[in-house]
N, C-alpha and C positions, 0 to 999 in steps of 0.2 A: 218644461217647455222649452224649444230654443230660442236661444237669444235673437230678436229681432230689432236690437236697435239700429242697425244700419238701414232698416227700412224705413223706421220714423225719422230718422234725420234726413230724409229726403235723397240720400244718395242711392244712386239706382245700381251700383256694384257693391258686392260683398266686400270687406276688407282684406288684404291679403296676410299670408301667412305672415310676412316680415312684418306688417302692421301693427298684428295682433302681439308678434313677439315684442315689438318695442313697448307697445302699451303695456305688458304684463311687465315687463322690466321697470317701466317708470312708476306702476304702483308698487312694484316690490324692489325699489331700489336699495334699501337697506341689507335686503338679505342678499340680494346679488352681489353687492359690494362688498359683505363680509364671506362670502364663497368665494369670490377672487382674490380677496387677501389669503383667504387660507390656501387657496390653490397655489398662489405666487410663494407663499412660504414654505410649503409642501415639496415644491419644486427646487426652492433654492436650498432647503435642506438635503433634498436627494442628491443635489452637486456635492454639497458641502462632505456629505458621507462616502461618496464615489471618491472624491479628491484626496479625503482623510484616510481612507481604507486602503487607495493606491500608494499614498507617502507611507503606512504603516507598512505595507507588502514590501516596499522597495528597501526601507530600512531593515526590515527582518530578514531579507535575502542578503542584503550587506553584510549583516552581521554572521548569519550564517556561514558565508563565505570566508571571513575573517577567523570566525573560530574554527572552520575546517582546517585553513591553512596552519592556524596556532597548533591545533591539535596534533596533525600528522608532521610537525617538524619536534613533535616530541614534547612540547609544553603542556602537559596533559591537564593539570590543575588549572591552569589559566583558561585552558579550552574550555574545561567543565563549567566554569564559572560563567561563561559568557553563554554557553549552550543552555545552562540553567535558566539565565536571563532571557532566552529567546522564548523559551518554553511558558516563561511567567508573563513577559510584556506582550508578546506576539501569538497567543493562543488562537486568535480568530483567524490567523493566516496559515496557508499551507505549508510555511516554513517551519513550525514546531514540530510536526511528524519527522521531518529530515534532521532537526535539531537532536531528536530522541534517538533516531537511527545512528546517526554521526557519536554520539554520547555510548551508545552499545558497541559500535565497532572501535572506539578508541578505548574502552575497557578491554575489549577483546584482545586488542595490541598488547596490553600490559599485563596479559593472561589473568585478568580479573573476569573470571568466566561467570562467576556468580552475579557479579554487578552487570555485566552484559546483560544475562539472561534477564536480567529483572526489567532493563530498560526495552529489549524486545518484546518481552510479555506485556508489558505496558502499550506497547504500539499494537501489537497483535490484538489487543482487547478493544481499546477505542481509537487506534490510529485512523488515518485517511484511507479510504479503501484501496488506492493505488500503490499504498505501501505496505499492506498486511501481507501480502505474499512473501516480503522479503524478510519481516518481522517474524513470519513463521518459520522460515528456513533459517535465517540465523540464531533464532531459538534454540532450533535442532543442533545446528553447529556448536553453540555455546555448551549445551547438555553433554554434547559428544566430547568436545574437548575437555570439559569435567568429569571425563570418565562415567557419566551417566547414561549409560548405553540403553538401558530400558527407556527413559525419558527422551533420549534422542531418538529412538526408533518410533516411539508413540508421536513424537512430534513431526517426523518425517512424514509419516503415514496421515496425520492430521493435514498437512499441506497437500498431498496427493488426492485426498477427499475432497478438500476445499477449491483448489486450484489444478483440477487435474491438465488442463489446457494451456496454463502460463507457460513461458519460455523458459522457467527455470525447473519445470518439471522433470527434464532427463537429468540433470544435475543430482536433483532429490532422490530419483530412483538409484543413480549411482551411490550416493550417500547412505542410502537405506540399505543397500546391498553391502556395503563396507561395513556397516555397523553390525550387520548379519555376520560377517567374517570374523570381526573382532569378538562377537560374542560366542563363538564356534558353533554357530548354526551354518554349517557349509551348505548343506541343501537348499536352504531359505535363501543362503546370499547366490548360488548358482540360478535359482528360480529368478532371481531379480536381475540378474545379468542378463538371463537369456531374454526375458521381458524388456529389457533396454535394445537389445539387438533386432527384436520384433517390433516395436513401436518406433523407434528411432534408428531406421539401418543407417541412413546416409550422415550420421553425426558423428563427431568424435567420442562420444561416449558411447557408442556401439563398438567403435573399434576397442577402447580400452575395455570394454566388458569381453570382448571376444579373447583377448589377451587374459582375463582373469578365468574366463570359462576352460580354456584349453589347459592348464595345468591343473584344474579339479578334476576334468574329463581324465586326464592322463591318470591322476592317482586312484580313480574310480576303475578304470580300466585294470590298472595294476592288482588293484584289490579283489578284483573278479578271478584274476589267473589262477588256474590251481598250483598247488603248491610245488607239484614237479616242474612245471614249466617255469616258477620262479626260479628254482634252484636246480638246474638240470645237472646230471650226473657228470663230474669231471673225468675225463678220460687220459 
C-alpha cells in the first residue's frame, strides 16, 4: 500500500522530492557520510595520480633528451645506461618506446647490427603502435646491413603488409628493390622499381626508381639484339 503518512498528519500537500531526499539522508546519515568521504578520497587520489603521472612523464622525456644528446655525441656506453634506466623506471610512459628506438639507432651507428636488430625487434613486438612502423623498417635495415638479405627482404615485406599506407612505404619499397638487386634478382628488382613509379609518381623515390630502371632496361634490350647486330662486320 502506498505511504499515506502525509494524509494522517493533517498536511494537505504531499511532501516535495527535496523534502523526501532530505528525510532519507537524515535516516541514512552514516551511509551518506561514508559515501561522501569515499568519493572525496577517490577524487583526491585521482588528482594525485594525474599529477604524479605528469611528473613521471616530464622526467622521462627530460632523461630521454639528455640520453639522446649524450649518445649522438658519441658517448654510447653512458647513453645506453641512461636509456636502460628510462625503460626500467618509466615503463608506463610513452618515453620508453623512444628509448628503445634510440638504443637501436645508437647500436646501428656503431655497426652493431645484431644488437640494433634486437632492440628494433623488441619494439616491433610490444612497442607503442605509433612506433611500430619505424621498428619494422629499422629491423629490416639492420638485417640488410648485417648482410642477412633474406631476413631484410622478409622484414620489408612485413612492413608493406602491415603498414601499406604509411609515409615510409615508398622508401621501404625502394629498400626492398635494392635488396632484390643485391640478391641478384634483377627481374624482381625491376618490378619493384616499376611499382614505385606507378604508386608514387610525384615522389623522389619515383625519380630514383626510373634511374634504376633505365640501365636495367638497356641491358635487357642489348641482350635481345641478334648477334649480328651486336657485332657488325667491319668494312
